[in-house]
MARTI-94077 format. One record per atom (N, C-alpha, C): residue in three letters; y, z, x. Coordinates in steps of 0.02 Angstrom, whole numbers, padded with zeros to 5 digits, always signed. Layout:
alaYZX...
! end
This chain:
unk-00073-00001+00028unk+00000-00006-00002unk+00062-00009+00050unk+00095-00032+00025unk+00182-00047+00077unk+00229+00020+00062unk+00252+00052+00110unk+00285+00100+00122unk+00318+00109+00052unk+00365+00069+00040unk+00415+00060-00016unk+00382+00072-00071unk+00321+00054-00093unk+00276+00076-00151unk+00261+00150-00152unk+00236+00178-00079unk+00222+00227-00080unk+00270+00282-00081unk+00347+00278-00065unk+00388+00319-00071unk+00427+00299-00149unk+00393+00278-00198unk+00441+00263-00252unk+00463+00316-00287unk+00418+00383-00285unk+00412+00437-00329unk+00502+00456-00319unk+00548+00472-00380unk+00610+00481-00369unk+00620+00574-00362unk+00664+00576-00305unk+00664+00638-00268unk+00740+00660-00281unk+00758+00708-00314unk+00830+00743-00289unk+00840+00777-00229unk+00895+00775-00193unk+00883+00808-00138unk+00940+00866-00135unk+00906+00918-00112unk+00922+00991-00111unk+00931+01014-00053unk+00988+00988-00001unk+00998+01030+00068unk+01020+01079+00074unk+00998+01136+00134unk+01020+01198+00136unk+01108+01196+00175unk+01144+01247+00149unk+01206+01231+00187unk+01218+01217+00248unk+01240+01165+00280unk+01234+01130+00347unk+01278+01183+00381unk+01298+01169+00464unk+01347+01195+00515unk+01313+01262+00533unk+01376+01286+00552unk+01356+01356+00577unk+01413+01404+00554unk+01451+01392+00498unk+01504+01447+00473unk+01460+01495+00459unk+01522+01553+00433unk+01469+01618+00399unk+01434+01599+00330unk+01459+01550+00322unk+01392+01531+00232unk+01336+01490+00243unk+01333+01487+00319unk+01280+01413+00328unk+01213+01437+00321unk+01167+01406+00322unk+01101+01426+00323unk+01080+01445+00389unk+01112+01408+00427unk+01086+01429+00511unk+01101+01510+00519unk+01161+01532+00487unk+01167+01607+00492unk+01150+01656+00449unk+01123+01631+00393unk+01108+01662+00321unk+01030+01645+00308unk+00969+01655+00361unk+00900+01629+00337unk+00852+01693+00379unk+00888+01741+00387unk+00863+01794+00429unk+00788+01820+00400unk+00791+01820+00337unk+00716+01842+00287unk+00672+01779+00294unk+00701+01703+00302unk+00654+01672+00300unk+00632+01656+00382unk+00658+01686+00430unk+00649+01702+00494unk+00587+01747+00498unk+00600+01806+00465unk+00535+01854+00457unk+00480+01834+00436unk+00497+01786+00396unk+00418+01750+00355unk+00395+01720+00413unk+00427+01681+00449unk+00387+01644+00523unk+00344+01679+00570unk+00394+01744+00586unk+00379+01807+00632unk+00303+01827+00598unk+00298+01847+00536unk+00251+01858+00488unk+00177+01828+00498unk+00188+01775+00505unk+00145+01710+00487unk+00113+01692+00566unk+00148+01705+00599unk+00130+01684+00666unk+00063+01704+00684unk+00037+01777+00695unk-00027+01791+00694unk-00090+01755+00657unk-00070+01726+00606unk-00117+01689+00557unk-00134+01632+00574unk-00075+01606+00586unk-00053+01532+00619unk-00089+01530+00683unk-00092+01571+00743unk-00101+01578+00794unk-00214+01580+00783unk-00212+01616+00742unk-00286+01626+00718unk-00314+01561+00690unk-00278+01526+00631unk-00292+01476+00612unk-00307+01420+00671unk-00271+01389+00719unk-00257+01356+00748unk-00321+01368+00802unk-00337+01449+00826unk-00396+01452+00862unk-00448+01435+00838unk-00469+01450+00791unk-00534+01456+00744unk-00550+01384+00723unk-00497+01352+00686unk-00508+01286+00636unk-00486+01216+00663unk-00438+01216+00727unk-00422+01152+00735unk-00479+01136+00809unk-00503+01072+00787unk-00546+01042+00818unk-00520+01003+00876unk-00523+01011+00938unk-00470+00980+00981unk-00503+00894+00972unk-00576+00891+00963unk-00607+00823+00944unk-00559+00772+00925unk-00520+00808+00889unk-00475+00746+00842unk-00426+00717+00871unk-00404+00737+00930unk-00358+00726+00982unk-00382+00677+01038unk-00461+00670+01034unk-00460+00612+01091unk-00442+00536+01089unk-00444+00505+01033unk-00421+00462+01034unk-00326+00445+01033unk-00293+00517+01050unk-00242+00504+01056unk-00203+00542+01121unk-00135+00509+01150unk-00128+00542+01207unk-00068+00607+01196unk-00061+00605+01130unk-00001+00672+01116unk-00038+00691+01059unk-00020+00764+01047unk-00037+00800+00971unk+00038+00797+00917unk+00032+00768+00878unk+00083+00760+00830unk+00081+00816+00773unk+00149+00837+00757unk+00143+00902+00728unk+00215+00881+00671unk+00215+00910+00607unk+00256+00896+00574unk+00286+00942+00536unk+00357+00949+00555unk+00363+01019+00501unk+00413+00987+00448unk+00375+01006+00384unk+00410+00980+00323unk+00469+01035+00306unk+00523+01008+00267unk+00573+01033+00248unk+00605+01088+00302unk+00618+01055+00359unk+00634+01087+00430unk+00712+01128+00414unk+00748+01097+00365unk+00827+01119+00365unk+00854+01115+00435unk+00907+01150+00451unk+00949+01150+00515unk+00928+01196+00571unk+00882+01243+00579unk+00854+01282+00627unk+00890+01334+00613unk+00878+01396+00650unk+00844+01406+00690unk+00771+01408+00672unk+00754+01421+00613unk+00688+01449+00611unk+00627+01412+00617unk+00641+01329+00607unk+00586+01274+00625unk+00585+01289+00690unk+00622+01313+00727unk+00606+01291+00823unk+00551+01343+00828unk+00574+01405+00788unk+00513+01471+00792unk+00459+01434+00774unk+00449+01425+00727unk+00373+01387+00705unk+00351+01341+00750unk+00386+01286+00775unk+00357+01232+00814unk+00327+01276+00860unk+00385+01319+00904unk+00349+01345+00959unk+00294+01389+00969unk+00280+01409+00910unk+00222+01449+00890unk+00144+01401+00903unk+00167+01352+00844unk+00119+01302+00850unk+00096+01272+00915unk+00152+01261+00958unk+00117+01233+01023unk+00103+01280+01075unk+00130+01330+01061unk+00096+01403+01116unk+00014+01400+01093unk+00008+01422+01013unk-00063+01425+00998unk-00107+01349+01027unk-00069+01295+01019unk-00137+01249+01020unk-00125+01239+01097unk-00085+01247+01157unk-00083+01252+01216unk-00158+01312+01227unk-00153+01358+01191unk-00189+01415+01225unk-00259+01387+01191unk-00273+01354+01144unk-00331+01340+01125unk-00366+01283+01178unk-00343+01243+01210unk-00350+01203+01243unk-00379+01233+01310unk-00325+01296+01330unk-00354+01312+01388unk-00398+01365+01388unk-00417+01388+01318unk-00478+01435+01305unk-00533+01392+01310unk-00540+01332+01305unk-00594+01298+01299unk-00601+01254+01369unk-00568+01272+01420unk-00570+01245+01480unk-00532+01180+01495unk-00500+01175+01461unk-00477+01094+01455unk-00404+01089+01467unk-00375+01134+01523unk-00300+01138+01548unk-00289+01074+01562unk-00318+01021+01590unk-00313+00952+01625unk-00304+00898+01549unk-00325+00925+01501unk-00330+00887+01430unk-00273+00910+01397unk-00242+00972+01401unk-00181+00986+01356unk-00131+00906+01337unk-00129+00898+01280unk-00092+00828+01265unk-00011+00853+01271unk+00035+00786+01269unk+00078+00796+01251unk+00109+00804+01181unk+00159+00848+01169unk+00188+00865+01099unk+00219+00840+01085unk+00240+00782+01006unk+00273+00762+00988unk+00295+00808+00907unk+00345+00823+00890unk+00366+00861+00841unk+00412+00822+00798unk+00399+00796+00724unk+00433+00775+00688unk+00476+00825+00631unk+00540+00819+00659unk+00573+00873+00603unk+00603+00840+00524unk+00547+00857+00468unk+00574+00821+00417unk+00613+00854+00359unk+00655+00819+00332unk+00702+00841+00274unk+00741+00787+00241unk+00764+00824+00184unk+00789+00762+00140unk+00854+00739+00189unk+00873+00673+00153unk+00920+00622+00203unk+00989+00650+00204unk+01027+00697+00159unk+01085+00742+00178unk+01079+00806+00219unk+01029+00825+00243unk+01012+00867+00279unk+01041+00874+00347unk+01075+00926+00345unk+01123+00912+00419unk+01088+00922+00493unk+01058+00855+00501unk+01016+00854+00544unk+01062+00841+00626unk+01139+00840+00607unk+01172+00852+00680unk+01163+00921+00700unk+01170+00965+00670unk+01179+01024+00684unk+01102+01036+00713unk+01040+01006+00665unk+00981+01009+00696unk+00958+01004+00763unk+00979+00949+00772unk+00971+00909+00856unk+01027+00941+00892unk+01078+00962+00894unk+01131+01006+00915unk+01101+01072+00948unk+01066+01113+00897unk+01034+01162+00916unk+00953+01165+00942unk+00939+01101+00951unk+00880+01106+00988unk+00864+01129+01049unk+00820+01187+01045unk+00799+01226+01107unk+00817+01182+01175unk+00848+01199+01226unk+00838+01172+01292unk+00768+01161+01317unk+00741+01213+01316unk+00696+01235+01364unk+00615+01205+01318unk+00626+01165+01270unk+00565+01154+01221unk+00507+01127+01260unk+00444+01112+01240unk+00388+01090+01266unk+00352+01016+01227unk+00403+00997+01195unk+00393+00955+01158unk+00439+00890+01136unk+00418+00824+01115unk+00477+00774+01102unk+00488+00795+01030unk+00563+00787+01016unk+00583+00800+00962unk+00608+00717+00903unk+00582+00709+00852unk+00605+00658+00815unk+00620+00685+00734unk+00678+00660+00709unk+00700+00681+00653unk+00669+00629+00599unk+00638+00641+00546unk+00614+00609+00504unk+00653+00625+00425unk+00686+00562+00402unk+00713+00595+00334unk+00691+00557+00280unk+00683+00588+00227unk+00650+00589+00158unk+00616+00632+00112unk+00592+00618+00056unk+00562+00684+00021unk+00487+00682+00052unk+00466+00749+00051unk+00403+00746+00064unk+00362+00741-00005unk+00381+00735-00066unk+00339+00711-00102unk+00320+00647-00107unk+00348+00596-00060unk+00318+00553-00053unk+00281+00523+00031unk+00284+00462+00033unk+00246+00451+00117unk+00295+00437+00153unk+00300+00484+00209unk+00334+00488+00272unk+00312+00475+00339unk+00252+00479+00361unk+00221+00456+00406unk+00173+00389+00386unk+00154+00359+00454unk+00098+00302+00449unk+00040+00339+00430unk-00016+00301+00405unk-00085+00311+00408unk-00129+00353+00456unk-00134+00417+00433unk-00189+00445+00501unk-00157+00447+00555unk-00089+00472+00553unk-00036+00501+00619unk-00029+00542+00649unk-00053+00594+00583unk-00003+00656+00602unk-00087+00710+00611unk-00093+00765+00670unk-00141+00817+00674unk-00130+00855+00634unk-00053+00899+00631unk-00042+00955+00609unk+00009+00964+00556unk+00015+00980+00501unk+00077+00987+00451unk+00085+01055+00455unk+00155+01076+00467unk+00180+01145+00456unk+00238+01130+00376unk+00231+01203+00350unk+00297+01183+00305unk+00308+01256+00273unk+00359+01293+00296unk+00365+01364+00262unk+00446+01380+00221unk+00426+01384+00171unk+00479+01406+00135unk+00506+01335+00087unk+00485+01288+00077unk+00489+01234+00057unk+00475+01209+00004unk+00398+01211-00010unk+00371+01171-00075unk+00379+01217-00147unk+00413+01273-00130unk+00435+01295-00187unk+00500+01257-00236unk+00513+01217-00188unk+00578+01160-00205unk+00535+01105-00253unk+00550+01097-00308unk+00521+01028-00360unk+00562+00976-00330unk+00532+00925-00347unk+00564+00855-00338unk+00615+00842-00371unk+00643+00867-00438unk+00674+00857-00487unk+00675+00926-00543unk+00730+00928-00582unk+00730+00970-00629unk+00687+00923-00692unk+00632+00972-00725unk+00607+00939-00767unk+00648+00928-00815unk+00635+00849-00839unk+00696+00799-00891unk+00709+00838-00952unk+00643+00872-00976unk+00656+00900-01050unk+00703+00953-01054unk+00711+01000-01007unk+00741+01053-00994unk+00824+01048-01012unk+00848+00974-01000unk+00915+00961-01000unk+00908+00917-01050unk+00874+00913-01093unk+00866+00874-01142unk+00872+00895-01217unk+00939+00881-01249unk+00951+00931-01308unk+00929+00940-01377unk+00889+00855-01376unk+00838+00854-01430unk+00762+00883-01431unk+00762+00913-01344unk+00707+00943-01343unk+00691+01015-01373unk+00641+01022-01379unk+00615+01098-01378unk+00617+01136-01324unk+00615+01118-01272unk+00630+01151-01196unk+00686+01134-01179unk+00719+01110-01208unk+00810+01127-01173unk+00826+01210-01184unk+00863+01208-01104unk+00859+01280-01083unk+00916+01282-01098unk+00961+01295-01143unk+01026+01301-01154unk+01048+01387-01131unk+01091+01390-01088unk+01132+01451-01097unk+01100+01488-01015unk+01025+01444-00981unk+01009+01483-00924unk+01000+01414-00883unk+00982+01449-00822unk+00972+01418-00774unk+00902+01387-00742unk+00857+01442-00762unk+00787+01436-00740unk+00745+01451-00791unk+00681+01470-00797unk+00638+01467-00850unk+00604+01545-00855unk+00643+01594-00835unk+00642+01657-00836unk+00669+01678-00909unk+00635+01709-00944unk+00664+01742-01008unk+00694+01674-01052unk+00652+01615-01042unk+00667+01532-01094unk+00611+01534-01129unk+00627+01482-01193unk+00564+01474-01229unk+00515+01455-01194unk+00452+01477-01217unk+00395+01450-01178unk+00388+01391-01163unk+00409+01340-01183unk+00404+01267-01173unk+00456+01243-01103unk+00510+01286-01100unk+00539+01275-01029unk+00488+01304-00974unk+00451+01365-00976unk+00413+01366-00914unk+00355+01329-00905unk+00326+01294-00988unk+00282+01260-00970unk+00283+01191-00940unk+00372+01169-00963unk+00377+01094-00912unk+00389+01115-00842unk+00411+01171-00834unk+00412+01184-00764unk+00349+01187-00736unk+00299+01213-00748unk+00230+01223-00713unk+00207+01150-00719unk+00218+01097-00776unk+00192+01030-00766unk+00232+00979-00725unk+00305+00989-00700unk+00328+00957-00646unk+00296+01001-00572unk+00281+01060-00581unk+00250+01085-00502unk+00183+01056-00487unk+00142+01054-00557unk+00072+00997-00548unk+00072+00943-00533unk+00129+00900-00549unk+00143+00831-00547unk+00157+00817-00459unk+00216+00870-00450unk+00235+00856-00379unk+00188+00871-00319unk+00147+00935-00343unk+00095+00943-00303unk+00039+00887-00295unk+00016+00859-00344unk-00020+00804-00334unk-00013+00749-00297unk+00073+00727-00305unk+00100+00695-00261unk+00097+00710-00169unk+00108+00775-00167unk+00125+00798-00095unk+00063+00791-00066unk+00011+00817-00096unk-00084+00806-00059unk-00070+00743-00063unk-00070+00703-00117unk-00103+00631-00099unk-00071+00591-00048unk-00008+00593-00021unk+00031+00570+00035unk+00021+00617+00093unk+00001+00677+00102unk-00028+00694+00157unk-00097+00673+00166unk-00131+00679+00132unk-00205+00648+00127unk-00204+00585+00163unk-00140+00552+00160unk-00157+00476+00191unk-00127+00494+00263unk-00081+00533+00277unk-00035+00535+00335unk-00085+00583+00393unk-00131+00623+00373unk-00155+00670+00420unk-00218+00649+00444unk-00235+00653+00484unk-00311+00638+00520unk-00371+00650+00506unk-00426+00636+00484unk-00482+00673+00467unk-00482+00742+00505unk-00493+00798+00500unk-00498+00879+00524unk-00431+00896+00545unk-00363+00858+00525unk-00323+00891+00542unk-00308+00952+00508unk-00258+00991+00513unk-00249+01035+00481unk-00166+01051+00442unk-00168+01068+00402unk-00092+01083+00355unk-00096+01151+00335unk-00036+01196+00357unk-00026+01265+00347unk+00046+01261+00318unk+00046+01306+00255unk+00084+01299+00199unk+00102+01380+00208unk+00177+01394+00210unk+00176+01453+00191unk+00235+01477+00128unk+00214+01501+00071unk+00252+01488+00014unk+00265+01567-00018unk+00337+01566-00047unk+00349+01605-00093unk+00320+01603-00150unk+00277+01662-00179unk+00250+01638-00241unk+00245+01715-00286unk+00220+01717-00339unk+00187+01784-00372unk+00109+01789-00359unk+00097+01862-00368unk+00023+01864-00360unk-00026+01841-00409unk-00085+01815-00396unk-00125+01799-00457unk-00133+01844-00522unk-00119+01817-00570unk-00125+01850-00640unk-00061+01882-00663unk-00009+01861-00624unk+00058+01908-00631unk+00114+01852-00694unk+00146+01888-00727unk+00183+01839-00764unk+00237+01824-00713unk+00275+01760-00756unk+00320+01747-00726unk+00401+01786-00720unk+00385+01848-00768unk+00441+01878-00786unk+00446+01941-00732unk+00387+01941-00689unk+00376+01989-00635unk+00415+01970-00568unk+00402+01911-00558unk+00431+01898-00486unk+00511+01896-00471unk+00518+01915-00419unk+00597+01933-00401unk+00621+01878-00383unk+00596+01816-00362unk+00639+01768-00381unk+00662+01737-00429unk+00624+01720-00472unk+00648+01727-00545unk+00687+01768-00573unk+00694+01847-00560unk+00739+01874-00581unk+00809+01856-00546unk+00814+01841-00485unk+00862+01813-00434unk+00921+01765-00494unk+00864+01721-00500unk+00898+01648-00522unk+00938+01676-00600unk+00884+01727-00635unk+00919+01741-00683unk+00988+01794-00693unk+00991+01827-00636unk+01045+01850-00624unk+01105+01796-00601unk+01091+01746-00557unk+01138+01698-00550unk+01159+01657-00610unk+01117+01644-00660unk+01140+01613-00728unk+01182+01638-00751unk+01159+01739-00770unk+01199+01762-00798unk+01283+01772-00756unk+01276+01769-00685unk+01350+01760-00671unk+01378+01685-00689unk+01353+01652-00693unk+01363+01586-00701unk+01392+01598-00789unk+01363+01615-00830unk+01373+01626-00894unk+01449+01662-00905unk+01440+01731-00881unk+01515+01759-00847unk+01565+01725-00839unk+01565+01669-00769unk+01619+01631-00777unk+01642+01581-00853unk+01580+01561-00865unk+01607+01511-00925unk+01638+01540-00972unk+01612+01628-00981unk+01658+01633-01056unk+01714+01646-01025unk+01749+01664-00962unk+01801+01674-00940unk+01843+01603-00934unk+01815+01532-00934unk+01837+01480-00935unk+01843+01432-00880unk+01810+01491-00815unk+01800+01464-00767unk+01762+01387-00745unk+01698+01386-00798unk+01675+01323-00812unk+01647+01324-00851unk+01638+01247-00877unk+01620+01236-00932unk+01537+01251-00960unk+01530+01286-01028unk+01468+01307-01045unk+01416+01251-01040unk+01451+01191-01079unk+01397+01130-01071unk+01372+01115-01022unk+01412+01133-00951unk+01397+01106-00881unk+01332+01159-00867unk+01342+01234-00880unk+01316+01273-00862unk+01240+01272-00895unk+01235+01239-00978unk+01193+01213-01000unk+01134+01161-00982unk+01185+01114-00934unk+01135+01066-00896unk+01122+01080-00822unk+01140+01131-00821unk+01132+01151-00734unk+01045+01181-00751unk+01009+01179-00695unk+00935+01213-00677unk+00914+01192-00619unk+00879+01276-00592unk+00873+01265-00523unk+00800+01231-00529unk+00799+01190-00471unk+00701+01151-00475unk+00680+01200-00421unk+00648+01242-00434unk+00614+01293-00408unk+00569+01340-00436unk+00497+01313-00428unk+00452+01350-00453unk+00389+01407-00412unk+00389+01468-00433unk+00369+01519-00395unk+00288+01511-00430unk+00252+01496-00373unk+00187+01477-00384unk+00140+01546-00371unk+00076+01549-00399unk+00030+01592-00384unk-00032+01549-00344unk-00055+01586-00286unk-00121+01561-00240unk-00155+01518-00282unk-00193+01530-00359unk-00216+01520-00372unk-00212+01449-00412unk-00137+01452-00417unk-00111+01382-00422unk-00122+01309-00391unk-00104+01349-00317unk-00103+01296-00261unk-00171+01275-00257unk-00225+01335-00276unk-00305+01311-00264unk-00318+01257-00314unk-00291+01275-00374unk-00327+01215-00426unk-00300+01143-00394unk-00240+01154-00376unk-00200+01086-00362unk-00242+01052-00309unk-00255+01085-00261unk-00292+01065-00190unk-00371+01044-00206unk-00407+01076-00269unk-00469+01052-00307unk-00460+00981-00338unk-00411+00982-00376unk-00387+00914-00408unk-00372+00854-00370unk-00342+00874-00304unk-00351+00811-00260unk-00421+00798-00225unk-00429+00856-00203unk-00491+00824-00164unk-00512+00819-00101unk-00462+00810-00080unk-00458+00766-00005unk-00452+00819+00048unk-00455+00905+00031unk-00419+00931+00079unk-00482+01000+00075unk-00516+01030+00107unk-00550+01111+00105unk-00506+01156+00120unk-00495+01204+00080unk-00454+01281+00087unk-00484+01316+00147unk-00461+01320+00217unk-00497+01366+00261unk-00486+01436+00255unk-00407+01449+00227unk-00393+01518+00216unk-00356+01518+00179unk-00339+01563+00141unk-00262+01597+00091unk-00259+01645+00102unk-00192+01707+00129unk-00196+01747+00140unk-00127+01774+00125unk-00107+01837+00089unk-00037+01877+00079unk-00011+01887+00151unk+00057+01882+00170unk+00072+01891+00231unk+00089+01965+00218unk+00086+01996+00266unk+00133+02058+00273unk+00206+02082+00249unk+00248+02132+00228unk+00297+02138+00217unk+00353+02114+00255unk+00394+02087+00251unk+00443+02055+00282unk+00527+02123+00276unk+00523+02145+00352unk+00568+02185+00337unk+00640+02143+00359unk+00686+02164+00330unk+00749+02139+00340unk+00809+02184+00371unk+00852+02128+00407unk+00919+02185+00422unk+00941+02240+00386unk+00930+02302+00406unk+00969+02358+00380unk+01033+02372+00375unk+01053+02329+00436unk+01142+02348+00434unk+01186+02319+00382unk+01159+02293+00341unk+01202+02274+00263unk+01159+02287+00212unk+01185+02297+00159unk+01148+02296+00089unk+01110+02242+00073unk+01057+02271+00035unk+01002+02230+00018unk+01030+02175-00020unk+01106+02196-00077unk+01132+02153-00126unk+01165+02089-00063unk+01197+02131-00023unk+01255+02072+00006unk+01194+02025+00054unk+01144+02048+00086unk+01108+02007+00105unk+01069+01947+00074unk+01052+01966+00010unk+01024+01920-00039unk+01061+01883-00061unk+01133+01890-00089unk+01192+01857-00092unk+01197+01796-00050unk+01198+01824+00022unk+01226+01783+00071unk+01168+01717+00081unk+01112+01747+00069unk+01050+01690+00086unk+01038+01657+00016unk+01067+01672-00045unk+01063+01632-00094unk+01122+01578-00103unk+01178+01595-00060unk+01227+01557-00068unk+01215+01513-00017unk+01187+01515+00032unk+01157+01471+00097unk+01122+01408+00058unk+01080+01433+00007unk+01019+01397-00016unk+01049+01354-00070unk+01089+01399-00110unk+01104+01363-00170unk+01183+01334-00186unk+01217+01334-00119unk+01286+01324-00132unk+01296+01240-00151unk+01257+01217-00120unk+01268+01137-00104unk+01235+01113-00201unk+01190+01141-00223unk+01187+01120-00290unk+01228+01133-00348unk+01262+01200-00326unk+01314+01226-00376unk+01373+01190-00349unk+01406+01159-00299unk+01453+01146-00271unk+01451+01056-00319unk+01398+01025-00316unk+01375+00963-00333unk+01409+00967-00406unk+01385+01014-00450unk+01392+01037-00513unk+01474+01056-00535unk+01481+01110-00512unk+01535+01134-00536unk+01605+01143-00487unk+01580+01109-00417unk+01651+01098-00380unk+01657+01167-00341unk+01680+01151-00280unk+01684+01199-00228unk+01713+01266-00256unk+01776+01258-00299unk+01811+01303-00319unk+01787+01372-00357unk+01743+01388-00370unk+01707+01427-00394unk+01652+01480-00348unk+01652+01448-00297unk+01586+01459-00260unk+01598+01544-00252unk+01665+01556-00225unk+01683+01631-00192unk+01662+01682-00239unk+01701+01658-00304unk+01697+01707-00352unk+01612+01716-00394unk+01581+01661-00398unk+01516+01653-00420unk+01475+01712-00371unk+01482+01688-00313unk+01427+01733-00268unk+01459+01815-00251unk+01516+01820-00271unk+01540+01880-00270unk+01510+01925-00333unk+01521+01882-00399unk+01501+01894-00460unk+01416+01917-00453unk+01376+01882-00423unk+01323+01890-00407unk+01290+01943-00375unk+01324+01953-00315unk+01318+02019-00272unk+01332+02073-00324unk+01368+02074-00336unk+01398+02134-00396unk+01343+02133-00435unk+01305+02086-00460unk+01246+02116-00518unk+01196+02128-00496unk+01178+02108-00426unk+01115+02125-00386unk+01126+02203-00380unk+01178+02230-00358unk+01209+02298-00348unk+01190+02340-00395unk+01191+02311-00464unk+01184+02360-00527unk+01095+02358-00544unk+01086+02311-00516unk+01009+02297-00543unk+00953+02323-00514unk+00940+02378-00527unk+00889+02422-00491unk+00835+02406-00496unk+00808+02374-00564unk+00767+02343-00575unk+00720+02291-00540unk+00795+02250-00516unk+00761+02191-00462unk+00724+02209-00405unk+00758+02269-00388unk+00711+02305-00308unk+00658+02351-00329unk+00640+02375-00406unk+00591+02407-00405unk+00535+02381-00436unk+00559+02329-00482unk+00490+02291-00504unk+00473+02241-00517unk+00521+02196-00465unk+00492+02125-00437unk+00441+02113-00402unk+00404+02065-00411unk+00352+02064-00380unk+00337+01986-00351unk+00349+01984-00277unk+00340+01927-00250unk+00319+01923-00178unk+00254+01868-00192unk+00215+01891-00114unk+00234+01808-00079unk+00223+01814-00005unk+00216+01770+00046unk+00162+01747+00042unk+00133+01696+00033unk+00071+01702+00067unk+00061+01621+00113unk+00001+01620+00139unk-00012+01557+00177unk-00067+01540+00167unk-00073+01466+00179unk-00137+01427+00160unk-00142+01386+00216unk-00208+01388+00219unk-00222+01327+00257unk-00280+01290+00254unk-00273+01214+00254unk-00294+01167+00226unk-00323+01119+00286unk-00378+01094+00266unk-00415+01056+00333unk-00417+00969+00276unk-00396+00908+00323unk-00410+00855+00293unk-00488+00850+00281unk-00504+00830+00252unk-00599+00818+00243unk-00601+00737+00265unk-00667+00734+00268unk-00673+00665+00301unk-00707+00655+00346unk-00770+00609+00375unk-00771+00603+00435unk-00819+00661+00469unk-00855+00712+00432unk-00900+00759+00455unk-00836+00826+00447unk-00794+00820+00424unk-00767+00897+00401unk-00755+00899+00344unk-00809+00895+00312unk-00813+00900+00232unk-00816+00988+00225unk-00850+01027+00263unk-00865+01108+00244unk-00801+01132+00238unk-00799+01187+00185unk-00752+01224+00168unk-00791+01282+00216unk-00739+01308+00246unk-00757+01388+00264unk-00728+01456+00228
! end
């Protein structure tokens, strides 16, 4: 199939706040950095136990892709962990002289601040760096060209907002809310359906790009198996942001019609849901799926201040596109104040970070461990 056919799935772009200013993602993603650190041990274990270096025999280099890389620095820490673990794997098998060269493909949407990414590339890196623009819900690499795919805190983003939730004639119209928490059941079902469709596209594309026996490691913010959407602290956080937007609308700061047509394209999945998607696809075996240890955050600032800064770094682009930049300071200050009062958010919210290791089936690698 031609590349243009493979990438025909329409996807909206949601880049993180670029640059290195006070509200940038680069300076407000310490929690995501904590997730990368928490995943390091499991990542190293997965490479030590699951990576078959025979898949590299026909290649002079080890091709690694980081999907949803954003602007750094977190992607560089993750990639360094992968390279370090892969080198150790070769050396532990007495293959010092066979350690390949490493090539890393940094992927994100085309509006991503790749200039910032490349400017901040580590000087002492042990790999060749390449930028690959495009949505990971379509094809972005040639057939059987990638040995290891990594993605952290990215596939919770949907390819687009479900169309029915912004359709006034639909029972899933999400009037007065920006996410599916405490919305009509039809809204949650629409998000679930969009997630299932997107994961089918994601796994189908990766199945063609990853070599037989290659690995894919996904780190995902989700909710525990069997828990309801209402218990997810991620979903609660978007409900509070929606409440802040509605407050602005009541004061005339933004139009209610714009709020009615604004929805956050993020879905908080459970490990079971991911497992079902992998089984439906059939091209990968699940080698392991584990919850990550608790991520500690910077305690020199209040939790509400930290969460508000992280929310702004991730959502500013979406909000600005819909409502303009003049509301940004007021909106996220309102959101921070709501967090300060929302003790239930910190006491009852259930969010897990889980890590899934997948192996591309085929050519003798069909077994699941």
